[in-house]
C-alpha positions in Angstrom: 70.3 -14.7 24.0 73.9 -15.6 23.2 76.6 -17.8 24.7 74.7 -21.3 26.6 72.0 -22.2 29.7 72.2 -26.0 31.4 69.8 -27.9 33.3 68.8 -25.1 35.2 66.0 -24.4 37.6 67.0 -20.2 37.0 64.8 -17.8 34.9 65.7 -18.2 30.9 66.8 -14.6 29.5 68.3 -12.8 27.1 69.5 -8.9 25.9 70.9 -6.6 23.3 70.7 -6.8 19.5 66.5 -8.4 18.5 66.3 -7.3 14.8 65.5 -10.3 13.5 63.2 -12.0 16.5 67.1 -14.0 17.6 65.4 -12.9 21.7 62.9 -15.6 21.4 60.7 -13.1 22.2 57.9 -12.8 19.2 59.2 -9.3 18.8 61.9 -7.3 17.0 62.5 -4.9 19.4 65.8 -4.2 21.5 67.0 -5.6 25.1 69.2 -3.1 26.2 68.8 -5.2 29.2 68.1 -9.1 30.6 64.8 -10.7 29.6 62.7 -13.4 31.4 61.9 -15.2 27.6 58.7 -15.8 28.3 57.5 -19.8 28.8 61.4 -21.2 27.9 61.0 -24.5 29.7 62.1 -27.4 30.4 65.2 -25.9 29.2 68.7 -28.1 28.5 70.5 -25.9 26.4 70.8 -23.1 24.1 73.0 -22.3 21.3 73.8 -18.5 19.8 74.5 -18.7 15.9 75.7 -15.4 14.1 71.3 -14.0 14.6 69.8 -16.8 15.2 69.3 -18.4 18.5 69.0 -22.2 19.3 67.5 -23.8 22.5 67.8 -26.8 23.2 65.2 -28.8 26.1 65.7 -31.4 28.0 63.2 -33.7 25.9 66.1 -33.2 23.1 63.7 -31.3 20.8 64.6 -28.1 19.2 63.3 -24.8 18.2 64.8 -21.8 16.7 65.1 -18.4 15.8 65.7 -15.7 14.3 67.6 -14.9 10.7 67.0 -17.6 8.9 68.1 -16.1 5.1 69.9 -19.5 4.8 67.8 -22.5 6.5 69.9 -22.2 9.2 66.5 -22.6 11.7 66.1 -25.9 10.5 62.9 -25.6 10.5 62.5 -25.8 5.5 62.0 -22.5 5.0 64.3 -19.6 4.4 61.1 -17.4 6.6 62.9 -15.9 10.0 61.2 -16.3 12.8 60.9 -14.4 16.5 58.9 -16.7 18.8 59.7 -20.0 20.7 56.6 -22.6 19.3 57.0 -25.2 18.8 60.2 -27.6 18.0 61.6 -28.6 14.6 59.5 -31.2 13.9 63.2 -33.2 11.9 65.2 -33.0 15.2 64.4 -35.7 17.6 66.0 -37.1 20.4 69.1 -34.9 20.1 71.7 -33.8 23.2 74.4 -30.7 21.4 73.6 -27.6 19.1 75.9 -25.2 18.3 75.3 -22.5 15.4 77.5 -20.7 13.1 77.2 -17.6 11.5 74.9 -18.8 9.1 74.2 -22.4 10.0 73.0 -24.8 12.9 74.1 -28.0 14.5 72.6 -30.7 16.2 73.4 -33.5 17.2 
């Protein structure tokens, strides 16, 4: 899911390398063609880090998937995540997200 997608009713799609689950589809399967991310609704923005993805919903909640060796998913662990499930509890009323090589930003 490289890039950002703002406020459109269009489906959210991703593709490419997925060894750490950064596509958010619950698998580690690389996607040579775009896939629709099922369950990704109410999305305001998507940001990509090196091997992780951040998703901001319109309610100001953030979810994250992918590589988490430095805690860049922000969930208090270093466990990789492959599926967009529950938002990160410690983040609310967020309006901006950004992903870096091994870190994430939200504000």
